Backbone as CSV, one residue per row, in Angstrom:
resi,resn,N_x,N_y,N_z,CA_x,CA_y,CA_z,C_x,C_y,C_z
1,UNK,54.891,270.796,10.934,53.823,270.299,11.671,52.551,269.345,11.379
2,UNK,52.719,267.747,11.912,51.642,267.028,11.708,50.676,266.936,13.087
3,UNK,49.258,267.280,12.663,48.231,267.235,13.609,47.344,265.843,13.613
4,UNK,47.284,265.299,14.314,46.967,263.885,14.267,45.690,264.505,15.088
5,UNK,44.180,263.747,15.107,42.789,263.804,14.900,42.313,262.225,15.083
6,UNK,42.281,261.522,16.146,41.101,260.490,16.354,40.139,260.068,15.325
7,UNK,40.063,259.313,14.631,38.201,259.057,14.321,37.884,258.258,14.821
8,UNK,38.737,256.673,14.600,37.718,255.942,15.639,39.057,254.787,15.441
9,UNK,39.046,254.540,17.500,39.271,253.160,17.924,38.944,252.012,17.518
10,UNK,39.065,250.550,17.318,38.853,249.409,17.423,38.957,247.959,18.175
11,UNK,38.664,247.846,18.492,39.039,246.524,19.551,38.422,245.653,18.503
12,UNK,39.964,244.081,18.219,39.690,243.543,17.289,39.545,242.032,18.347
13,UNK,38.770,241.312,18.542,38.799,240.455,19.070,38.975,238.809,18.126
14,UNK,39.596,238.395,18.114,40.219,237.473,16.742,39.333,235.859,17.365
15,UNK,39.248,235.033,16.261,38.768,234.176,16.306,39.100,232.925,18.340
16,UNK,38.223,232.431,18.943,38.521,231.878,19.935,39.422,230.179,19.296
17,UNK,38.904,229.750,18.408,40.182,229.072,18.011,41.467,229.098,17.344
18,UNK,41.849,230.989,17.288,43.322,231.027,17.103,43.929,231.103,17.698
19,UNK,45.457,231.502,17.637,46.627,231.133,18.472,46.244,233.163,18.744
20,UNK,46.017,234.124,18.123,45.958,235.310,17.755,44.947,235.730,19.308
21,UNK,45.922,236.576,19.841,45.762,237.581,20.856,44.728,238.988,19.903
22,UNK,44.032,239.406,21.803,43.076,241.022,20.987,44.152,242.187,21.025
23,UNK,43.671,243.164,20.112,44.277,244.109,20.363,43.961,245.377,19.882
24,UNK,44.198,246.632,19.786,43.580,247.295,19.126,43.753,248.225,18.115
25,UNK,43.004,248.973,17.349,43.282,249.610,15.972,42.846,251.314,16.636
26,UNK,43.973,252.035,15.893,43.191,253.634,16.056,43.240,254.324,14.507
27,UNK,42.651,254.801,14.099,43.110,255.441,12.802,42.652,256.742,13.112
28,UNK,43.589,257.564,12.627,43.955,258.869,12.313,43.489,259.485,11.153
29,UNK,43.062,260.931,11.089,43.371,261.932,10.238,44.336,262.797,10.148
30,UNK,45.772,263.125,9.149,46.548,263.225,9.479,46.525,264.969,8.769
31,UNK,46.860,265.881,9.625,47.109,267.145,8.484,48.293,267.652,8.805
32,UNK,48.553,268.764,7.567,49.956,269.544,8.080,49.751,270.380,7.075
33,UNK,50.888,270.956,6.218,50.990,271.808,5.624,51.604,271.927,4.501
34,UNK,51.471,272.087,3.703,52.748,271.850,2.261,54.129,273.200,2.428
35,UNK,55.066,272.471,2.105,55.878,273.486,2.928,57.068,272.524,0.595
36,UNK,56.270,272.178,0.101,57.284,271.975,-0.899,56.741,272.055,-2.314
37,UNK,55.792,273.101,-2.748,55.630,273.468,-3.910,55.101,274.836,-3.589
38,UNK,55.655,275.060,-4.324,55.834,276.968,-4.425,54.359,277.842,-3.620
39,UNK,53.041,277.737,-5.550,51.615,277.887,-5.279,51.000,277.166,-3.947
40,UNK,51.514,275.924,-3.632,50.550,276.161,-2.272,51.023,275.539,-0.885
41,UNK,51.973,276.258,-0.827,52.932,276.790,0.347,51.933,277.273,0.976
42,UNK,51.738,276.950,2.659,50.731,277.263,3.275,49.659,277.039,3.443
43,UNK,48.446,275.587,1.877,47.912,275.623,2.210,47.437,273.841,2.886
44,UNK,46.298,273.254,3.126,46.405,272.068,4.124,46.172,271.164,2.975
45,UNK,47.332,270.152,4.045,47.430,268.619,3.505,46.612,267.758,4.949
46,UNK,46.385,266.362,3.330,45.986,265.178,4.867,46.382,263.976,4.418
47,UNK,46.087,263.515,5.472,47.027,261.988,5.240,45.921,261.195,6.472
48,UNK,46.565,259.628,6.310,45.801,258.812,7.111,46.724,257.887,7.740
49,UNK,46.644,257.946,9.144,47.278,257.311,10.339,46.960,255.804,10.591
50,UNK,47.205,254.471,10.973,46.734,253.401,11.644,47.822,252.959,12.752
51,UNK,47.176,252.797,13.431,48.300,252.458,15.200,47.719,250.955,15.151
52,UNK,48.027,250.336,15.710,48.110,249.152,16.129,48.687,248.429,17.137
53,UNK,47.514,248.643,18.764,48.048,248.424,20.292,47.543,246.493,20.235
54,UNK,49.347,246.069,20.293,48.620,244.403,20.810,49.255,244.465,21.907
55,UNK,49.885,245.790,22.993,49.424,245.409,24.262,50.192,247.392,24.986
56,UNK,50.539,247.626,25.852,50.871,248.828,26.325,52.549,249.576,25.963
57,UNK,52.903,248.662,25.578,54.842,248.631,25.273,54.911,247.863,23.812
58,UNK,53.886,247.966,23.071,54.249,246.730,22.486,53.016,247.724,20.414
59,UNK,53.943,248.398,19.971,52.870,248.818,18.850,52.815,248.821,17.560
60,UNK,52.319,248.664,16.315,52.684,249.080,15.079,52.570,250.262,14.392
61,UNK,52.830,251.215,13.939,52.457,252.464,13.298,53.061,252.600,11.239
62,UNK,52.023,252.955,10.877,52.299,253.508,9.526,51.322,254.570,9.297
63,UNK,51.770,255.456,8.210,51.605,256.508,8.015,51.522,257.099,6.147
64,UNK,50.714,257.737,5.738,51.246,258.024,4.787,50.213,259.926,5.036
65,UNK,51.599,260.373,4.631,51.458,261.421,4.760,51.224,262.034,3.347
66,UNK,50.293,263.510,3.469,50.857,264.337,1.900,49.798,263.500,1.000
67,UNK,48.782,262.802,1.413,47.796,261.925,0.611,46.959,262.878,-0.838
68,UNK,46.043,263.884,0.279,45.424,264.704,-0.630,45.132,265.727,0.059
69,UNK,44.517,267.030,-1.004,44.077,267.856,-0.551,43.118,268.858,0.085
70,UNK,42.083,266.907,0.165,40.995,267.321,0.030,40.058,266.378,1.656
71,UNK,39.909,267.261,2.552,40.150,266.752,3.900,38.975,265.528,3.766
72,UNK,37.501,265.370,2.689,36.500,264.669,2.453,36.791,263.690,2.377
73,UNK,38.091,263.497,1.818,38.106,262.590,0.097,38.865,261.330,1.491
74,UNK,40.024,262.139,2.183,40.707,261.315,2.792,39.380,261.176,4.402
75,UNK,38.720,261.292,4.959,37.911,260.604,5.686,37.107,260.270,4.707
76,UNK,36.887,260.090,3.959,35.772,258.709,3.036,37.144,257.456,3.316
77,UNK,38.067,257.706,2.555,39.006,256.491,2.425,39.378,256.322,3.969
78,UNK,39.229,256.881,4.734,39.658,256.638,6.458,38.749,254.912,6.820
79,UNK,37.182,256.012,6.541,35.593,254.927,6.904,36.263,253.931,6.277
80,UNK,36.390,253.450,4.652,36.423,252.312,4.311,37.892,251.545,5.080
81,UNK,38.621,252.071,5.720,39.860,251.105,6.065,38.928,250.598,7.303
82,UNK,37.970,251.758,8.443,37.864,251.051,9.345,36.446,249.992,9.471
83,UNK,35.899,250.626,7.629,34.856,248.627,7.948,35.992,247.913,7.471
84,UNK,36.816,247.688,6.663,37.252,246.419,6.282,38.330,246.548,7.722
85,UNK,38.824,246.601,8.612,39.515,246.384,10.034,41.207,246.523,9.294
86,UNK,41.330,247.277,8.304,42.982,246.971,8.037,43.826,247.948,9.115
87,UNK,45.056,246.673,9.058,45.939,247.154,9.948,47.131,247.663,9.593
88,UNK,48.182,248.213,9.983,49.534,248.802,9.968,50.042,248.690,8.597
89,UNK,50.276,246.969,8.441,51.237,246.672,8.255,50.396,246.341,6.643
90,UNK,48.694,246.424,6.392,48.356,246.467,4.808,47.819,248.018,4.206
91,UNK,47.866,248.619,5.326,48.220,250.094,4.748,48.448,250.998,3.614
92,UNK,49.930,250.562,3.270,50.063,250.478,1.993,50.072,249.987,0.634
93,UNK,50.024,248.837,1.113,49.216,247.393,-0.361,47.575,248.082,-1.058
94,UNK,46.799,248.399,0.801,45.500,248.659,0.545,45.116,249.843,-0.195
95,UNK,46.082,251.338,0.461,45.866,252.343,-0.918,46.250,252.194,-1.968
96,UNK,47.116,251.658,-2.479,47.765,250.962,-3.718,46.529,250.438,-4.314
97,UNK,46.191,249.556,-4.195,44.669,249.166,-5.014,43.886,249.896,-4.957
98,UNK,43.483,250.890,-3.837,42.118,251.858,-4.245,42.591,252.193,-4.852
99,UNK,43.672,252.994,-4.885,43.838,253.955,-6.026,44.611,253.356,-7.694
100,UNK,44.730,252.482,-7.699,44.808,251.755,-9.103,46.692,251.652,-9.337
101,UNK,47.792,252.029,-8.407,48.870,252.775,-8.537,49.628,250.838,-9.406
């Protein structure tokens, strides 16, 4: 079971000269338990979730589960994502760049 903790909600207002509409970004810390490695069963593991809400009925979501066994490390990464207003679509690419994959 995954538990979601809302870290921050950000309202994005595009440049008035563009055709883009305002939207919200929600950044989540995801917490679960390891159940696939015998030595670590029951230990906490953390992930990242971003939801983009364009309207009440239209949203885009991306999750990266099992990102780290360290809550603090995951929270620091989320803060960097917030600072740079990373969207769900960009999340996998940005994490690849950050981790040097």
